[in-house]
C-alpha positions in Angstrom: 1.3 58.7 326.4 2.6 55.1 326.8 0.5 54.5 329.9 -2.9 55.5 328.5 -2.1 54.6 324.9 -1.3 51.0 325.8 -3.9 48.7 324.4 -5.7 51.6 322.7 -5.5 50.0 319.2 -7.1 46.6 320.1 -9.7 48.4 322.2 -10.6 50.6 319.3 -10.8 47.6 317.0 -13.0 45.8 319.5 -15.3 48.9 319.7 -15.7 49.0 315.9 -16.3 45.3 315.6 -18.9 45.3 318.5 -20.8 48.3 317.2 -20.8 46.9 313.6 -22.2 43.6 315.0 -24.8 45.5 317.0 -25.9 47.5 313.9 -26.2 44.3 311.9 -28.3 42.7 314.6 -30.5 45.8 314.9 -31.4 45.9 311.2 -31.3 42.2 310.3 -31.9 40.2 313.4 -34.0 42.0 316.0 -37.7 41.8 315.2 -39.9 44.8 314.6 -41.8 46.1 317.6 -45.5 45.2 317.4 -46.7 48.7 318.4 -44.0 51.1 317.1 -42.6 49.2 314.1 -39.2 50.2 312.7 -38.9 53.5 314.7 -38.4 51.4 317.9 -34.9 50.4 316.6 -33.6 53.7 317.8 -34.0 52.2 321.3 -30.8 50.2 320.7 -28.8 53.4 320.5 -30.8 55.7 322.8 -30.9 53.5 325.9 -27.2 52.4 325.8 -26.1 56.0 325.4 -28.2 57.0 328.4 -26.9 54.1 330.6 -23.3 54.6 329.7 -23.5 58.4 330.2 -25.0 57.9 333.7 -22.3 55.4 334.5 -19.7 57.8 333.3 -21.0 60.5 335.6 -20.8 58.1 338.5 -17.3 57.0 337.4 -16.2 60.7 337.4 -17.3 61.0 341.1 -15.5 57.8 342.0 -12.3 59.0 340.4 -12.7 62.4 342.1 -12.6 60.5 345.5 -9.1 59.3 344.5 -8.0 62.9 344.0 -9.3 64.0 347.4 -7.7 61.0 349.1 -4.2 61.2 347.4 -4.0 64.8 346.2 -2.6 63.6 342.9 -3.6 65.5 339.9 -3.9 62.4 337.7 -7.1 61.4 339.5 -8.6 64.8 338.8 -7.7 64.6 335.1 -9.3 61.1 334.9 -12.4 62.4 336.6 -12.6 65.4 334.3 -12.3 63.3 331.2 -14.9 60.8 332.4 -17.4 63.5 333.0 -16.5 65.3 329.7 -17.1 62.1 327.8 -20.3 61.3 329.7 -21.7 64.7 328.8 -21.1 64.1 325.1 -22.9 60.7 325.3 -25.8 62.2 327.4 -26.3 64.8 324.6 -26.5 61.9 322.1 -29.1 60.2 324.4 -31.2 63.4 324.6 -31.1 63.8 320.8 -32.0 60.2 320.0 -34.6 60.2 322.8 -36.3 63.3 321.3 -36.4 61.7 317.9 -38.0 58.6 319.3 -40.5 60.6 321.3 -41.5 62.6 318.3 -42.0 59.4 316.2 -43.9 57.6 319.0 -45.8 60.2 320.9 -46.0 63.1 318.4 -44.0 65.4 320.7 -40.3 66.1 320.9 -40.5 66.2 324.7 -43.0 65.1 327.4 -42.5 67.1 330.6 -44.7 64.8 332.8 -42.5 61.8 332.1 -40.3 61.2 335.1 -37.5 59.4 333.3 -37.0 62.1 330.7 -37.1 65.0 333.3 -34.9 63.3 335.8 -32.3 62.5 333.1 -32.4 66.1 331.9 -31.8 67.3 335.4 -28.7 65.1 335.8 -27.4 66.4 332.4 -28.0 70.0 333.3 -26.3 69.5 336.7 -23.1 68.1 335.1 -23.3 70.8 332.4 -22.3 73.3 335.1 -19.2 71.2 336.0 -16.9 72.8 333.4 -18.0 76.4 333.9 -17.5 76.0 337.6 -14.1 74.3 337.2 -12.6 76.8 334.8 -14.0 79.8 336.8 -11.3 79.0 339.4 -7.8 80.1 338.4 -5.7 78.4 341.1 -5.0 74.8 339.9 -5.1 73.3 343.3 -8.4 74.9 344.3 -9.8 74.1 340.9 -9.0 70.4 341.2 -10.3 70.2 344.8 -13.6 72.1 344.2 -14.2 70.2 340.9 -13.6 66.9 342.8 -16.1 67.8 345.5 -18.7 68.8 342.9 -18.1 65.6 340.9 -18.7 63.4 344.0 -21.9 65.2 345.1 -23.3 65.3 341.6 -22.3 61.6 341.1 -24.2 60.6 344.2 -27.2 62.3 342.8 -27.2 60.2 339.6 -28.8 57.1 341.3 -31.9 59.2 342.0 -32.5 59.1 338.3 -32.8 55.3 338.5 -34.9 55.5 341.7 -37.3 58.0 340.1 -38.0 55.6 337.2 -38.7 52.8 339.5 -41.0 54.8 341.8 -42.9 56.6 339.1 -46.6 55.9 339.0 -47.7 57.5 335.7 -45.0 55.9 333.7 -44.9 56.4 330.0 -41.3 55.4 329.4 -41.0 51.6 328.9 -39.2 49.5 331.6 -36.8 47.3 329.7 -34.2 46.5 332.4 -35.3 44.4 335.4 -33.9 41.6 337.3 -35.9 39.2 335.3 -34.8 40.6 331.9 -37.5 43.2 331.4 -40.1 43.1 328.7 -37.7 42.3 325.9 -37.9 39.0 324.0 -34.8 37.0 323.5 -33.7 38.4 320.1 -34.3 42.0 321.3 -32.5 41.4 324.6 -29.4 40.0 322.8 -29.3 42.9 320.4 -29.7 45.4 323.2 -26.9 43.8 325.3 -24.4 43.8 322.4 -25.4 47.4 321.6 -24.8 48.3 325.3 -21.4 46.6 325.2 -20.5 48.4 322.0 -21.3 51.9 323.4 -19.5 51.0 326.6 -16.4 50.0 324.6 -16.7 53.2 322.6 -16.8 55.3 325.8 -13.8 53.5 327.2 -11.8 54.0 323.9 -12.6 57.7 323.7 -11.7 58.1 327.4 -8.3 56.4 326.9 -7.7 58.4 323.7 -8.3 61.7 325.4 -6.3 60.7 328.5 -3.4 59.8 326.2 -3.6 63.1 324.3 -3.8 65.1 327.6 -0.9 63.2 329.1 1.2 63.7 326.0 0.4 67.4 326.1 1.4 67.7 329.7 4.7 65.9 329.2 5.4 68.1 326.2 4.8 71.3 328.3 6.9 69.9 331.1 9.8 69.2 328.7 9.5 72.6 327.1 9.6 74.3 330.5 12.7 72.2 331.4 14.5 73.1 328.1 13.6 76.8 328.4 14.6 76.9 332.0 18.0 75.5 331.2 18.4 77.9 328.3 17.6 80.8 330.6 20.2 79.6 333.1 23.0 79.4 330.6 23.6 83.2 330.4 23.7 83.4 334.1 26.3 80.6 334.3 28.5 82.3 331.7 28.3 85.7 333.6 29.1 84.0 336.8 32.1 82.1 335.4 35.6 83.6 336.3 37.2 85.5 333.4 
């Protein structure tokens, strides 16, 4: 608990402060989009959620490498929580993206849009991670197979980015390029702060769940130790000379 809980309070406060600042910039500083108007402001939530979730999937694969190299279960738990949190954020990205699509294009989903379909494929791929993991009863095999899956699936994530760049009939706007994209200064600043806020939120939730799981594991280990000693006491009494 102390390892993962260390620095959790200031990190949570930084997340709240950054997200609050981002919302203030979204509603009171960033200009309205010339074509979409007010509805475009959902972009400052949707895109950061999508980016952070994809990075979370990649992080899960990287942490899984640590488990295969060392065999230590802590790396497997870190990878599991990273993917678990990324899935939650990816669902938020899909929901906000569908709302934006309905307001902008008149449809909840556009199947001929490479960005949307490739992101959905990545989400569905990682949605099979937990069923696969918990279908294996042996803890060692479970952690090993889950790590292999996380690495392979994590390596697939960059294909989502490549698909966007190589797409010809592109409907989804390109806002992130080496030159700053098509965002004017005020929009770019608001977007970057929103991205930072979502990234801090992801990190805070990851540390919080890791602290909770670590505390639960320590409690179980202590309970097993206490129960084990209690079970040994009758045996010690019976073995004592009368």
